DRENNUNU-537792 format. One record per residue (C-alpha): x, y, z; residue in one letter; residue number from 1. Coordinates in nm, 2 decimals, m for minus. Layout:
# residues N
X, Y, Z, a, NUM .
...
***
This chain:
# residues 460
m0.07, m0.02, m0.01, m, 1 .
0.16, 0.33, m0.08, t, 2 .
0.17, 0.62, 0.16, l, 3 .
m0.13, 0.78, m0.03, q, 4 .
m0.32, 0.48, m0.02, e, 5 .
m0.28, 0.44, 0.35, k, 6 .
m0.37, 0.79, 0.45, m, 7 .
m0.73, 0.83, 0.24, k, 8 .
m0.80, 0.48, 0.38, k, 9 .
m0.74, 0.70, 0.72, e, 10 .
m0.94, 0.97, 0.62, l, 11 .
m1.24, 0.78, 0.52, k, 12 .
m1.24, 0.54, 0.80, s, 13 .
m1.25, 0.79, 1.05, k, 14 .
m1.09, 0.57, 1.33, r, 15 .
m0.83, 0.80, 1.44, i, 16 .
m1.07, 1.10, 1.44, f, 17 .
m1.31, 0.91, 1.65, e, 18 .
m0.98, 0.81, 1.88, l, 19 .
m0.93, 1.18, 1.94, a, 20 .
m1.27, 1.26, 2.01, k, 21 .
m1.26, 0.99, 2.28, k, 22 .
m0.91, 1.16, 2.43, y, 23 .
m1.07, 1.49, 2.40, a, 24 .
m1.35, 1.38, 2.62, y, 25 .
m1.16, 1.19, 2.90, e, 26 .
m0.92, 1.48, 2.89, y, 27 .
m1.26, 1.72, 2.98, i, 28 .
m1.39, 1.46, 3.20, d, 29 .
m1.05, 1.49, 3.43, g, 30 .
m1.00, 1.86, 3.42, m, 31 .
m1.17, 1.91, 3.75, d, 32 .
m0.92, 1.69, 3.90, s, 33 .
m0.61, 1.80, 3.71, m, 34 .
m0.33, 1.97, 3.84, d, 35 .
m0.32, 2.31, 3.73, a, 36 .
0.04, 2.28, 3.63, f, 37 .
0.19, 1.98, 3.63, p, 38 .
0.39, 1.82, 3.89, k, 39 .
0.75, 1.69, 3.86, e, 40 .
0.70, 1.33, 3.84, e, 41 .
0.45, 1.43, 3.56, t, 42 .
0.69, 1.63, 3.34, l, 43 .
0.88, 1.31, 3.32, r, 44 .
0.61, 1.15, 3.08, l, 45 .
0.78, 1.41, 2.83, l, 46 .
1.08, 1.20, 2.78, h, 47 .
0.88, 0.93, 2.59, h, 48 .
0.87, 1.19, 2.32, f, 49 .
1.29, 1.21, 2.31, d, 50 .
1.30, 0.92, 1.98, e, 51 .
1.50, 0.95, 1.66, s, 52 .
1.26, 1.02, 1.35, l, 53 .
1.20, 0.63, 1.21, k, 54 .
1.26, 0.59, 0.85, d, 55 .
0.92, 0.39, 0.77, e, 56 .
0.54, 0.60, 0.85, s, 57 .
0.42, 0.51, 1.19, s, 58 .
0.07, 0.40, 1.32, s, 59 .
m0.20, 0.73, 1.32, a, 60 .
m0.34, 0.55, 1.61, e, 61 .
0.00, 0.49, 1.80, e, 62 .
0.05, 0.84, 1.74, i, 63 .
m0.28, 1.03, 1.87, i, 64 .
m0.22, 0.74, 2.16, t, 65 .
0.11, 0.87, 2.26, q, 66 .
0.00, 1.19, 2.26, l, 67 .
m0.26, 1.13, 2.48, h, 68 .
m0.08, 0.89, 2.71, q, 69 .
0.20, 1.15, 2.76, y, 70 .
0.10, 1.47, 2.66, g, 71 .
m0.26, 1.54, 2.80, s, 72 .
m0.10, 1.48, 3.13, p, 73 .
0.15, 1.71, 3.13, t, 74 .
m0.08, 2.01, 2.97, t, 75 .
m0.13, 2.32, 3.15, t, 76 .
m0.48, 2.31, 3.28, a, 77 .
m0.56, 2.67, 3.14, q, 78 .
m0.94, 2.56, 3.11, s, 79 .
m0.97, 2.48, 3.43, s, 80 .
m1.07, 2.75, 3.70, g, 81 .
m0.76, 2.74, 3.93, r, 82 .
m0.51, 2.85, 3.66, y, 83 .
m0.43, 3.23, 3.76, f, 84 .
m0.13, 3.28, 3.53, g, 85 .
0.00, 3.54, 3.26, f, 86 .
m0.38, 3.69, 3.18, v, 87 .
m0.41, 3.33, 3.00, n, 88 .
m0.80, 3.29, 2.92, g, 89 .
m1.02, 2.98, 2.90, s, 90 .
m1.15, 2.82, 2.67, t, 91 .
m1.61, 2.86, 2.55, i, 92 .
m1.73, 2.55, 2.45, p, 93 .
m1.87, 2.65, 2.17, v, 94 .
m1.55, 2.83, 2.03, s, 95 .
m1.35, 2.48, 2.11, v, 96 .
m1.66, 2.31, 1.87, a, 97 .
m1.59, 2.56, 1.61, a, 98 .
m1.20, 2.54, 1.62, k, 99 .
m1.28, 2.19, 1.56, w, 100 .
m1.52, 2.21, 1.28, v, 101 .
m1.26, 2.49, 1.12, s, 102 .
m0.96, 2.25, 1.16, d, 103 .
m1.12, 2.03, 0.91, v, 104 .
m1.17, 2.28, 0.71, w, 105 .
m0.80, 2.41, 0.77, d, 106 .
m0.90, 2.76, 0.57, q, 107 .
m0.60, 3.00, 0.48, n, 108 .
m0.78, 3.30, 0.54, g, 109 .
m0.52, 3.52, 0.37, g, 110 .
m0.82, 3.58, 0.09, l, 111 .
m1.17, 3.56, m0.03, f, 112 .
m1.06, 3.31, m0.30, y, 113 .
m0.86, 3.06, m0.01, t, 114 .
m1.17, 3.15, 0.20, s, 115 .
m1.51, 3.29, 0.17, a, 116 .
m1.60, 3.14, 0.49, i, 117 .
m1.32, 3.36, 0.67, n, 118 .
m1.32, 3.63, 0.48, s, 119 .
m1.73, 3.66, 0.57, k, 120 .
m1.69, 3.61, 0.90, l, 121 .
m1.40, 3.84, 0.94, e, 122 .
m1.65, 4.11, 0.82, q, 123 .
m1.87, 4.00, 1.04, v, 124 .
m1.66, 4.01, 1.35, c, 125 .
m1.56, 4.39, 1.23, e, 126 .
m1.90, 4.50, 1.26, t, 127 .
m1.98, 4.39, 1.64, w, 128 .
m1.70, 4.44, 1.74, l, 129 .
m1.70, 4.83, 1.65, k, 130 .
m2.03, 4.75, 1.84, d, 131 .
m1.94, 4.65, 2.14, i, 132 .
m1.65, 4.88, 2.18, f, 133 .
m1.83, 5.21, 2.07, n, 134 .
m1.56, 5.24, 1.79, l, 135 .
m1.60, 5.50, 1.48, p, 136 .
m1.78, 5.38, 1.17, p, 137 .
m1.44, 5.44, 0.98, s, 138 .
m1.25, 5.13, 1.19, t, 139 .
m1.12, 4.84, 1.00, v, 140 .
m1.03, 4.52, 1.17, a, 141 .
m0.72, 4.25, 1.12, g, 142 .
m0.75, 3.93, 1.28, f, 143 .
m0.39, 3.78, 1.39, v, 144 .
m0.26, 3.58, 1.66, s, 145 .
m0.23, 3.80, 1.98, g, 146 .
m0.19, 4.15, 2.11, t, 147 .
0.19, 4.16, 2.03, s, 148 .
0.13, 4.10, 1.65, t, 149 .
m0.17, 4.34, 1.69, a, 150 .
0.04, 4.64, 1.80, n, 151 .
0.29, 4.56, 1.54, l, 152 .
0.04, 4.64, 1.29, c, 153 .
m0.14, 4.94, 1.45, a, 154 .
0.17, 5.10, 1.56, i, 155 .
0.34, 5.06, 1.17, a, 156 .
0.05, 5.18, 1.05, a, 157 .
0.05, 5.53, 1.24, a, 158 .
0.45, 5.49, 1.17, r, 159 .
0.30, 5.52, 0.78, f, 160 .
0.03, 5.80, 0.82, a, 161 .
0.26, 6.03, 1.11, l, 162 .
0.55, 6.00, 0.81, l, 163 .
0.32, 6.07, 0.52, k, 164 .
0.16, 6.39, 0.71, k, 165 .
0.56, 6.51, 0.67, q, 166 .
0.56, 6.42, 0.31, g, 167 .
0.78, 6.11, 0.31, w, 168 .
0.66, 5.75, 0.19, d, 169 .
0.79, 5.50, 0.41, v, 170 .
0.70, 5.22, 0.19, n, 171 .
0.91, 5.39, m0.10, e, 172 .
1.20, 5.55, 0.13, n, 173 .
1.26, 5.34, 0.39, g, 174 .
1.36, 5.46, 0.75, l, 175 .
1.71, 5.63, 0.67, m, 176 .
1.68, 5.97, 0.60, g, 177 .
1.29, 6.03, 0.74, c, 178 .
1.17, 6.31, 0.94, p, 179 .
1.12, 6.23, 1.33, p, 180 .
0.86, 6.08, 1.48, i, 181 .
0.83, 6.23, 1.85, r, 182 .
0.72, 5.87, 2.05, i, 183 .
0.52, 5.95, 2.37, v, 184 .
0.49, 5.64, 2.65, v, 185 .
0.42, 5.58, 2.97, h, 186 .
0.70, 5.38, 3.19, d, 187 .
0.44, 5.12, 3.32, q, 188 .
0.42, 5.02, 2.92, t, 189 .
0.42, 4.62, 2.86, h, 190 .
0.71, 4.47, 2.75, s, 191 .
0.57, 4.38, 2.40, s, 192 .
0.51, 4.73, 2.28, i, 193 .
0.88, 4.78, 2.38, k, 194 .
0.95, 4.50, 2.10, k, 195 .
0.72, 4.66, 1.87, t, 196 .
0.93, 4.98, 1.88, l, 197 .
1.23, 4.84, 1.86, a, 198 .
1.14, 4.59, 1.54, l, 199 .
0.99, 4.90, 1.34, l, 200 .
1.33, 5.10, 1.35, g, 201 .
1.20, 5.34, 1.64, l, 202 .
1.43, 5.32, 1.91, g, 203 .
1.47, 5.42, 2.24, k, 204 .
1.60, 5.76, 2.25, k, 205 .
1.31, 5.82, 2.02, s, 206 .
1.08, 5.75, 2.30, i, 207 .
0.97, 6.05, 2.54, e, 208 .
0.91, 5.88, 2.89, w, 209 .
0.61, 5.95, 3.11, i, 210 .
0.59, 5.85, 3.45, p, 211 .
0.26, 5.68, 3.61, t, 212 .
0.13, 5.70, 3.93, d, 213 .
0.09, 5.41, 4.21, q, 214 .
m0.16, 5.22, 4.03, q, 215 .
0.08, 5.23, 3.69, g, 216 .
m0.17, 5.50, 3.55, r, 217 .
m0.02, 5.76, 3.30, i, 218 .
0.02, 6.13, 3.50, l, 219 .
m0.16, 6.34, 3.24, v, 220 .
m0.04, 6.63, 3.38, d, 221 .
0.32, 6.55, 3.26, q, 222 .
0.20, 6.49, 2.95, l, 223 .
0.46, 6.72, 2.67, p, 224 .
0.30, 6.95, 2.39, k, 225 .
0.17, 6.77, 2.18, l, 226 .
0.21, 6.77, 1.76, d, 227 .
0.10, 6.62, 1.46, s, 228 .
0.43, 6.39, 1.43, n, 229 .
0.35, 6.24, 1.77, t, 230 .
0.27, 5.86, 1.85, l, 231 .
0.06, 5.84, 2.23, v, 232 .
0.05, 5.46, 2.35, i, 233 .
m0.14, 5.41, 2.62, l, 234 .
m0.28, 5.10, 2.80, q, 235 .
m0.67, 4.93, 2.87, a, 236 .
m0.54, 4.70, 3.18, g, 237 .
m0.15, 4.75, 3.32, n, 238 .
m0.04, 4.37, 3.34, v, 239 .
0.03, 4.36, 3.68, n, 240 .
m0.20, 4.59, 3.87, s, 241 .
m0.50, 4.61, 3.59, g, 242 .
m0.49, 4.99, 3.58, a, 243 .
m0.67, 5.16, 3.28, f, 244 .
m0.50, 5.50, 3.19, d, 245 .
m0.72, 5.83, 3.18, n, 246 .
m0.81, 5.77, 2.80, f, 247 .
m1.10, 6.11, 2.81, e, 248 .
m0.85, 6.31, 2.88, a, 249 .
m0.51, 6.21, 2.67, v, 250 .
m0.72, 6.17, 2.37, c, 251 .
m0.83, 6.49, 2.40, t, 252 .
m0.49, 6.64, 2.39, q, 253 .
m0.41, 6.44, 2.12, a, 254 .
m0.71, 6.49, 1.87, n, 255 .
m0.64, 6.89, 1.91, k, 256 .
m0.30, 6.81, 1.82, a, 257 .
m0.39, 6.57, 1.54, d, 258 .
m0.16, 6.35, 1.74, a, 259 .
m0.18, 5.99, 1.68, w, 260 .
m0.31, 5.77, 1.96, v, 261 .
m0.28, 5.38, 2.02, h, 262 .
m0.39, 5.19, 2.28, i, 263 .
m0.29, 4.82, 2.40, d, 264 .
m0.59, 4.67, 2.52, g, 265 .
m0.53, 4.32, 2.56, a, 266 .
m0.73, 4.18, 2.79, f, 267 .
m0.87, 4.54, 2.94, g, 268 .
m1.07, 4.66, 2.61, l, 269 .
m1.31, 4.42, 2.70, w, 270 .
m1.40, 4.63, 3.01, a, 271 .
m1.61, 4.85, 2.77, a, 272 .
m1.86, 4.55, 2.71, a, 273 .
m1.97, 4.54, 3.09, s, 274 .
m2.18, 4.77, 3.19, k, 275 .
m2.07, 4.80, 3.56, s, 276 .
m1.71, 4.88, 3.44, l, 277 .
m1.74, 5.03, 3.08, n, 278 .
m1.60, 5.35, 3.30, f, 279 .
m1.28, 5.22, 3.29, l, 280 .
m1.28, 5.27, 2.89, t, 281 .
m1.41, 5.60, 2.86, k, 282 .
m1.29, 5.81, 2.57, g, 283 .
m1.12, 5.45, 2.35, i, 284 .
m1.31, 5.60, 2.10, e, 285 .
m1.13, 5.92, 2.04, k, 286 .
m0.83, 5.71, 1.96, a, 287 .
m0.67, 5.59, 1.64, s, 288 .
m0.58, 5.24, 1.68, s, 289 .
m0.64, 4.97, 1.95, w, 290 .
m0.53, 4.60, 1.98, a, 291 .
m0.70, 4.35, 2.22, v, 292 .
m0.72, 3.97, 2.23, d, 293 .
m0.99, 3.76, 2.23, g, 294 .
m0.80, 3.41, 2.37, h, 295 .
m0.78, 3.60, 2.68, k, 296 .
m1.08, 3.74, 2.81, t, 297 .
m1.30, 3.67, 2.59, l, 298 .
m1.19, 3.29, 2.64, n, 299 .
m1.17, 3.21, 2.26, t, 300 .
m0.92, 2.92, 2.17, p, 301 .
m0.56, 3.02, 2.11, y, 302 .
m0.48, 3.23, 1.89, d, 303 .
m0.71, 3.50, 1.83, c, 304 .
m0.57, 3.86, 1.86, g, 305 .
m0.74, 4.18, 1.67, i, 306 .
m0.63, 4.51, 1.52, v, 307 .
m0.85, 4.79, 1.54, l, 308 .
m0.75, 5.12, 1.33, c, 309 .
m1.00, 5.41, 1.20, k, 310 .
m0.79, 5.50, 0.94, e, 311 .
m0.81, 5.21, 0.70, k, 312 .
m0.58, 5.34, 0.41, d, 313 .
m0.29, 5.36, 0.69, a, 314 .
m0.34, 5.03, 0.77, l, 315 .
m0.39, 4.87, 0.45, i, 316 .
m0.09, 5.09, 0.34, s, 317 .
0.12, 4.99, 0.59, s, 318 .
0.07, 4.64, 0.57, m, 319 .
0.14, 4.62, 0.16, q, 320 .
0.02, 4.32, 0.03, a, 321 .
0.14, 4.28, m0.32, t, 322 .
0.23, 4.01, m0.53, g, 323 .
0.16, 3.90, m0.91, e, 324 .
0.03, 3.60, m0.81, y, 325 .
m0.25, 3.74, m0.54, l, 326 .
m0.60, 3.78, m0.70, e, 327 .
m0.78, 3.97, m0.51, y, 328 .
m1.16, 4.00, m0.51, s, 329 .
m1.41, 4.24, m0.48, h, 330 .
m1.53, 4.06, m0.15, q, 331 .
m1.27, 4.12, 0.19, r, 332 .
m0.92, 4.04, 0.14, d, 333 .
m0.78, 3.98, 0.51, p, 334 .
m0.44, 3.96, 0.39, i, 335 .
m0.46, 4.36, 0.34, l, 336 .
m0.55, 4.41, 0.70, y, 337 .
m0.26, 4.21, 0.85, t, 338 .
0.11, 4.12, 0.85, n, 339 .
0.00, 3.78, 0.77, e, 340 .
m0.03, 3.64, 0.39, m, 341 .
m0.10, 3.25, 0.47, s, 342 .
m0.31, 3.26, 0.78, k, 343 .
m0.51, 3.08, 0.99, r, 344 .
m0.88, 3.14, 0.97, a, 345 .
m0.92, 3.25, 1.30, r, 346 .
m1.23, 3.47, 1.29, a, 347 .
m1.41, 3.19, 1.32, i, 348 .
m1.43, 3.00, 1.67, e, 349 .
m1.45, 3.44, 1.74, l, 350 .
m1.78, 3.46, 1.54, w, 351 .
m1.91, 3.17, 1.73, a, 352 .
m1.76, 3.28, 2.06, t, 353 .
m1.97, 3.63, 2.00, l, 354 .
m2.26, 3.47, 1.84, k, 355 .
m2.29, 3.24, 2.15, y, 356 .
m2.30, 3.47, 2.44, l, 357 .
m2.42, 3.76, 2.23, g, 358 .
m2.37, 4.12, 2.44, k, 359 .
m2.54, 4.03, 2.76, s, 360 .
m2.36, 3.74, 2.78, g, 361 .
m1.99, 3.87, 2.69, i, 362 .
m2.11, 4.12, 2.95, d, 363 .
m2.19, 3.87, 3.28, e, 364 .
m1.84, 3.71, 3.12, l, 365 .
m1.65, 4.02, 3.17, v, 366 .
m1.80, 4.12, 3.52, t, 367 .
m1.74, 3.77, 3.65, s, 368 .
m1.38, 3.80, 3.65, l, 369 .
m1.41, 4.16, 3.79, h, 370 .
m1.62, 3.97, 4.05, k, 371 .
m1.39, 3.68, 4.14, n, 372 .
m1.10, 3.90, 4.18, a, 373 .
m1.23, 4.11, 4.43, l, 374 .
m1.40, 3.79, 4.58, t, 375 .
m1.05, 3.67, 4.61, l, 376 .
m0.87, 4.00, 4.71, s, 377 .
m1.12, 4.02, 5.01, k, 378 .
m1.12, 3.66, 5.13, q, 379 .
m0.71, 3.71, 5.13, l, 380 .
m0.65, 4.00, 5.28, g, 381 .
m0.90, 3.89, 5.56, s, 382 .
m0.65, 3.57, 5.55, s, 383 .
m0.36, 3.79, 5.61, g, 384 .
m0.22, 3.88, 5.30, f, 385 .
m0.14, 4.23, 5.21, k, 386 .
m0.31, 4.37, 4.86, i, 387 .
m0.10, 4.57, 4.67, v, 388 .
m0.31, 4.71, 4.41, n, 389 .
m0.62, 4.86, 4.36, e, 390 .
m0.85, 4.56, 4.19, v, 391 .
m1.07, 4.75, 3.95, v, 392 .
m1.00, 4.47, 3.72, f, 393 .
m0.91, 4.11, 3.68, n, 394 .
m0.55, 4.13, 3.84, q, 395 .
m0.49, 4.08, 4.22, v, 396 .
m0.11, 4.18, 4.31, l, 397 .
m0.06, 3.98, 4.69, v, 398 .
0.22, 4.01, 4.90, a, 399 .
0.30, 3.83, 5.24, c, 400 .
0.47, 4.07, 5.55, e, 401 .
0.80, 4.07, 5.40, n, 402 .
1.02, 3.96, 5.10, e, 403 .
1.11, 3.62, 5.22, k, 404 .
0.75, 3.52, 5.31, e, 405 .
0.67, 3.64, 4.96, t, 406 .
0.85, 3.48, 4.77, l, 407 .
0.85, 3.14, 4.98, k, 408 .
0.44, 3.14, 4.96, c, 409 .
0.51, 3.19, 4.59, l, 410 .
0.73, 2.89, 4.54, d, 411 .
0.51, 2.66, 4.82, n, 412 .
0.20, 2.78, 4.53, l, 413 .
0.38, 2.68, 4.23, k, 414 .
0.46, 2.32, 4.35, k, 415 .
0.12, 2.29, 4.49, s, 416 .
m0.01, 2.16, 4.16, g, 417 .
m0.36, 2.28, 4.28, t, 418 .
m0.34, 2.61, 4.16, i, 419 .
m0.07, 2.77, 3.92, w, 420 .
0.02, 3.16, 3.97, l, 421 .
0.33, 3.39, 3.87, g, 422 .
0.58, 3.64, 4.02, g, 423 .
0.62, 3.97, 3.99, s, 424 .
0.77, 4.34, 4.07, t, 425 .
0.56, 4.61, 4.17, w, 426 .
0.71, 4.92, 4.25, q, 427 .
1.02, 4.76, 4.36, g, 428 .
0.85, 4.45, 4.58, e, 429 .
0.78, 4.14, 4.51, s, 430 .
0.45, 4.04, 4.46, v, 431 .
0.23, 3.72, 4.37, i, 432 .
0.03, 3.82, 4.05, r, 433 .
m0.32, 3.67, 4.01, i, 434 .
m0.49, 3.71, 3.65, s, 435 .
m0.83, 3.61, 3.70, v, 436 .
m0.92, 3.53, 3.30, c, 437 .
m1.15, 3.17, 3.33, s, 438 .
m1.51, 3.18, 3.28, w, 439 .
m1.49, 2.81, 3.46, y, 440 .
m1.36, 2.97, 3.79, t, 441 .
m1.63, 2.90, 4.07, d, 442 .
m1.68, 2.95, 4.43, k, 443 .
m1.58, 2.60, 4.51, s, 444 .
m1.21, 2.74, 4.29, d, 445 .
m1.17, 3.04, 4.50, i, 446 .
m1.19, 2.88, 4.81, q, 447 .
m0.95, 2.59, 4.70, k, 448 .
m0.70, 2.88, 4.58, t, 449 .
m0.76, 3.06, 4.98, i, 450 .
m0.67, 2.74, 5.12, q, 451 .
m0.41, 2.72, 4.90, t, 452 .
m0.25, 3.02, 4.98, f, 453 .
m0.34, 2.98, 5.36, i, 454 .
m0.14, 2.62, 5.34, k, 455 .
0.17, 2.76, 5.14, a, 456 .
0.25, 3.03, 5.39, r, 457 .
0.24, 2.82, 5.69, n, 458 .
0.47, 2.56, 5.53, q, 459 .
0.79, 2.65, 5.59, p, 460 .
***
């Protein structure tokens, strides 16, 4: 039997797909009893993947079984209710099912002619997102891998537009000898912004750093005089404290000066969808571009990032997708709005998530994350821990009575297996960082987390 015949037989028999479904269901059923992060002895199972690549073809059933037997136990239980690390969301069930279907479709989402369904659903999601975030009608969206890439696309669009106003075509002339661009960034900006600026040739010496308050919010009265050559970068949701910048005040100044404002809203921009929290995002509609993830607060599967830009021409021009072989249509061609040419059709599960939840469901989800964060902070505070930040969204910073005790507690928490979270430094102090991002987190998860904190603090 040839390899082609073998693969056609496997495709038509569907045995490996039934096996994969069986193992997926086993994983879902065991999720509540899983460690949030695998213990050291469990991680030793990974050595089963250390093998030389054979000359002959392997059994499909054996591959799927090996993946489940040794891979499933060593996964991070991100979809559970007790994983609080890195602002990583869980997954809404319908979004996983939609991804399963779209994985079989295996669409290249770059052009209408490579995936009409992805093109259509990107268009629908763009309309819905503008409505959810109350953005200007001219806003367009590109669907990328995450906020890091969304920031890259948005700031590239800003660079193109700001230089164009000065009579410089960066696509034709490059950056050598170009007019200066002023970049105003505060000292609590996310590391992905610093990385993006470096990748785009906008180095540290071009940045005007602005101080922040004790919660990591930009000090508006420290803003320099802005002009039409300025890019201002703000933040919706500080990665440590969860704090939001004063968009209304900064954007009002920027609009008068014809400056470009970009908002990095990886997880925090979704506060706009909550009736009780949308005051945090007041004024975001006055910005020029925005970046946000679906796979964090909204709980879509990985990967799902979104760039939103008020100036369509600036985004399309900066992405400059050209090629003699490319066939554009009269419909939406997604390649025009992102840096990717071949791209996953990630709008499919985003569409399924948005449609399933609806506006009220998104509100409920976002608000529930905040409520869980508040509950954790209050109960930990009453148990003798220090809550270092104002819990305005889904981030909680915790400390013990001194630096040594905090680090010891953090180490014990990580070893517990019951929960997983990370550490950080805030205002020069070591802290334990809780990111509440999963729809799955319930009262029992909260109580287990409190008990685990107390036990970790009391352990030697």
